[in-house]
C-alpha positions in Angstrom: -7.6 5.7 29.5 -4.2 7.3 28.6 -3.7 8.3 25.0 -0.1 8.6 23.7 1.4 9.2 20.3 4.6 7.9 18.7 6.3 8.4 15.4 7.5 5.3 13.5 9.4 4.4 10.4 9.0 1.3 8.3 12.4 -0.3 8.2 11.7 -3.3 6.0 8.9 -4.2 3.5 9.0 -7.7 2.0 5.9 -8.3 -0.2 5.0 -11.6 -1.9 2.1 -12.6 -4.0 0.1 -15.6 -2.8 -2.6 -15.9 -5.4 -3.2 -13.8 -8.6 -6.5 -15.5 -9.5 -9.3 -13.7 -11.4 -11.3 -11.5 -9.1 -8.8 -10.6 -6.5 -5.1 -10.7 -5.8 -4.0 -12.1 -2.5 -0.7 -11.1 -1.0 1.5 -11.2 2.1 3.8 -8.6 3.5 6.4 -9.0 6.2 7.7 -5.7 7.6 9.4 -4.2 10.6 9.1 -0.8 12.3 11.0 1.4 14.7 9.0 3.6 17.1 10.2 6.8 18.8 8.4 9.0 21.4 6.0 7.8 24.1 6.3 4.3 22.5 9.9 3.4 21.9 11.2 0.2 20.4 10.6 -2.1 17.4 7.9 -4.4 15.9 7.5 -7.1 13.4 4.3 -7.4 11.3 2.8 -10.2 9.2 0.1 -8.8 6.9 -2.3 -10.6 4.5 -4.0 -8.4 1.8 -6.7 -8.7 -0.9 -7.0 -6.3 -3.8 -9.9 -6.4 -6.2 -10.1 -3.5 -8.6 -10.3 -0.4 -6.4 -11.3 -2.4 -3.2 -8.6 -3.2 -0.8 -8.5 -5.1 2.6 -5.9 -6.4 4.9 -5.5 -8.2 8.3 -2.2 -8.2 10.2 -0.7 -9.1 13.5 2.1 -6.9 14.9 4.4 -8.0 17.7 5.7 -5.0 19.5 8.9 -5.1 21.7 8.6 -1.6 23.2 8.8 0.8 26.2 5.7 2.8 27.0 6.2 5.7 29.3 9.2 3.9 30.7 7.6 0.4 31.1 9.3 -2.3 29.1 7.6 -5.2 27.6 5.6 -6.2 24.6 2.2 -7.0 23.2 0.4 -8.0 19.9 -1.6 -5.5 17.9 -4.3 -6.9 15.6 -5.1 -4.9 12.4 -8.2 -5.1 10.3 -8.9 -2.8 7.4 -11.3 -2.6 4.5 -11.1 0.4 2.2 -11.6 3.4 4.6 -12.5 1.3 7.7 -9.5 0.7 9.9 -9.3 -0.9 13.3 -6.4 -1.8 15.5 -6.8 -3.6 18.9 -4.4 -4.9 21.5 -4.9 -8.7 21.7 -6.1 -9.3 25.3 -3.6 -11.4 27.2 -0.7 -10.8 24.8 1.1 -8.3 27.1 4.4 -9.3 28.6 7.0 -7.8 31.0 5.9 -4.5 32.5 3.1 -4.3 29.9 1.4 -7.5 31.1 -2.4 -7.0 31.3 -2.3 -4.1 28.7 -5.6 -3.6 26.8 -6.7 -0.9 24.3 -6.8 0.2 20.7 -4.7 2.2 18.3 -4.8 4.3 15.1 -2.1 4.8 12.5 -1.9 8.1 10.6 0.1 8.6 7.4 0.9 12.3 7.0 1.3 14.3 3.8 5.1 14.4 4.2 5.1 10.5 4.2 5.8 10.2 8.0 3.6 7.9 10.2 2.3 8.2 13.8 0.7 5.7 16.1 -2.0 6.9 18.5 -2.4 4.4 21.3 -5.2 4.3 23.8 -4.3 1.8 26.5 -4.9 0.6 30.1 -2.7 -1.5 32.3 -4.1 -3.9 34.8 -2.8 -3.2 38.3 
């Protein structure tokens, strides 16, 4: 399974509070990203979050419109995170264009200097 890395920037970040009831605050964030490197293009993300004291969790769906190693298309990446547990998976069947049939997983790293990278492990169906 090929593994590639790309840098990305968060271009927009639009948070809103959904519910500030006792026990946990629920929120939503809509954001957009630009990727450079082995993954080049843009994405849009819808994230739901819950914060209770020091505990945090979120789920998100990210629609990517990208080129991977010269193949143009897109797919949906599902995010699930709870405190230090973090999982990103490509939604099976979501690949389009030259990325149709893509499967795999990813990891996001935030570096000390504030930059971000995406590590993507993927396979393309023949």
